[in-house]
C-alpha positions, -999 to 999 in steps of 0.1 A, spaced: -292 380 211 -285 405 240 -323 412 243 -330 374 244 -303 369 271 -317 398 292 -352 384 289 -339 349 299 -322 364 329 -354 382 340 -376 352 335 -391 339 367 -399 304 378 -436 311 386 -441 321 349 -428 287 338 -395 302 327 -371 284 350 -356 262 322 -350 294 302 -331 310 331 -310 278 335 -303 280 298 -290 316 303 -266 304 330 -254 276 308 -248 301 280 -227 323 303 -207 292 315 -200 279 280 -192 314 267 -166 320 295 -149 286 288 -147 294 251 -135 329 257 -108 317 281 -95 291 256 -93 316 228 -78 343 251 -50 319 260 -44 312 223 -44 349 214 -23 363 242 -6 338 264 7 314 237 23 343 216 38 356 248 53 322 256 68 321 221 84 355 225 97 346 260 111 313 247 130 330 220 145 354 245 151 333 276 161 297 267 187 272 277 197 237 266 219 207 272 221 170 272 196 153 295 211 139 327 186 133 355 158 149 375 168 165 408 151 195 424 147 205 387 167 189 360 205 185 355 218 187 319 253 182 307 269 213 292 300 203 272 313 239 273 315 237 311 324 200 312 298 194 339 262 188 347 243 221 352 212 223 373 181 242 362 150 247 383 122 232 363 85 223 369 77 188 359 113 180 350 118 150 326 131 117 340 163 102 327 164 80 296 150 44 300 177 28 277 214 33 270 205 39 234 184 70 244 208 87 268 219 123 264 188 136 246 189 173 237 168 193 262 153 227 254 142 248 284 126 283 285 112 306 311 93 338 314 112 369 325 94 371 359 98 334 367 126 317 385 117 283 371 122 270 336 97 249 317 98 223 290 82 229 256 53 205 262 29 233 269 36 248 235 35 217 214 9 209 188 1 177 208 -9 198 238 -26 228 222 -45 212 193 -70 195 215 -75 228 233 -83 246 200 -108 218 190 -124 221 224 -127 259 219 -144 254 185 -169 229 201 -177 253 229 -182 281 204 -206 260 184 -224 252 216 -227 289 225 -243 295 191 -268 266 195 -278 279 230 -282 315 218 -302 304 188 -325 284 211 -329 315 234 -337 337 204 -364 313 193 -380 314 228 -377 351 230 -393 359 195 -419 331 199 -416 324 162 -397 302 139 -361 312 132 -338 295 106 -301 293 105 -302 308 71 -319 339 85 -292 341 112 -265 338 85 -281 367 65 -282 388 97 -246 381 104 -236 390 68 -255 423 71 -237 432 103 -202 419 96 -201 422 59 -189 386 51 -204 352 52 -203 333 85 -182 305 71 -156 330 58 -154 346 92 -149 312 108 -121 303 84 -104 337 91 -109 332 128 -95 297 129 -66 306 106 -53 331 131 -51 304 158 -36 278 134 -10 304 125 -1 310 161 2 272 166 24 270 135 47 298 147 50 281 181 59 248 165 85 265 141 101 284 170 105 252 190 120 233 161 143 262 154 157 262 189 160 224 191 179 225 158 201 252 173 210 231 203 212 199 182 239 217 162 258 226 194 254 193 213 248 168 185 284 158 181 289 154 218 257 133 221 269 110 193 304 107 209 290 99 244 265 73 231 291 57 209 316 55 238 291 40 262 278 14 237 313 1 232 312 -9 269 276 -20 271 260 -50 255 229 -71 263 233 -95 292 263 -75 306 263 -69 343 270 -34 354 274 -18 388 254 14 395 241 36 423 205 45 430 206 82 438 170 93 434 135 79 436 102 93 423 67 80 423 37 81 399 2 69 403 -11 49 373 -42 29 365 -51 -2 346 -86 -9 333 -99 -45 327 -132 -57 313 -152 -87 326 -184 -101 311 -213 -115 330 -221 -152 329 -248 -147 302 -224 -125 282 -248 -96 279 -232 -72 302 -196 -59 304 -182 -45 335 -150 -24 336 -128 -23 367 -100 2 372 -71 -7 394 -47 20 407 -11 13 416 22 30 423 51 30 399 86 37 414 111 55 392 147 50 403 175 71 389 206 49 385 240 64 381 268 46 362 301 62 371 326 41 352 313 37 317 327 69 302 345 99 316 312 114 328 284 98 348 255 81 328 220 81 342 191 57 335 156 55 347 144 21 362 106 18 364 92 -9 388 56 -17 397 50 -15 435 44 -53 436 78 -62 422 102 -79 445 130 -56 435 112 -27 450 117 -41 485 155 -42 479 158 -7 464 135 9 490 156 -2 520 176 30 522 147 54 517 134 64 552 97 66 541 75 63 510 78 100 500 116 104 503 134 113 471 170 110 481 182 78 499 198 80 533 227 58 519 237 56 483 244 20 477 260 1 448 239 -25 430 244 -49 402 222 -44 371 218 -66 340 215 -50 305 183 -62 288 182 -69 250 166 -35 244 194 -18 264 172 -10 294 183 -23 328 170 -47 355 182 -52 390 203 -83 393 216 -86 429 234 -69 456 271 -62 446 284 -76 479 264 -107 475 277 -110 439 313 -108 451 306 -132 479 292 -158 455 322 -154 433 345 -161 462 325 -192 471 327 -205 436 
């Protein structure tokens, strides 16, 4: 294989070998990608697991600020942690005070959530690594055939592999992949263990807070709250349209901004409760809530105003009307 790659690198265009040289560059490219993926799994992921078990923190989710603020019952207060990609508050009253697990590496000042270590995030990476590894083999096999100028079979390559390594290729692949699956399993178990640890600490407080607030909140209730933060996200929507003859389908993607408002309810229970209100940029309520934000990128309003919100059947919230207007209408009635 090394001889074939060296030959492919030396092949010159005048000799009609330009495609072979391009194949060589493509081999290096795919090899580097697969090597990077497996290097991350072998070294970075185990290191993250070790760091997480040494440097972790937890609490009950409050709201996103510079990082994230979580409620610590032992301190009877919301505690701020600097976090990259901090989670937004709950969308419903039934989902408030979720247990949050944070960790950081010793040299970092910022904490992270466990998303980068989850099976949902890492399993596609492992599958991609296997696919790139298979692609590297196919390219190297093609190079070897061009170099030898004779027919080569996969069976011959398997025999050569068995002579050098001492085991069949499929057994080596199973052992190879088992190591990465084991790393993923250890990562998942470590996350669950720490979440269980914090759930035992904060579970009773979470249950008590939710129970207390749900005694004061019911669908169709009107509550007063304060918009204290605003974040934006860019989202897309794809629609399909067919031509008049029905033979062609054209897809159109529309991009739009979604505003995420953090609403603080101060009088429901003895600590503030925070909810996330998501609104499409075209909604009329956006104009009302954006009045006290100096520009489109501002996170903190220049004036924290009180608004009226209605509780939806699913315990999410919707903007109802300005509190002063609500009181004015009541007086007029």
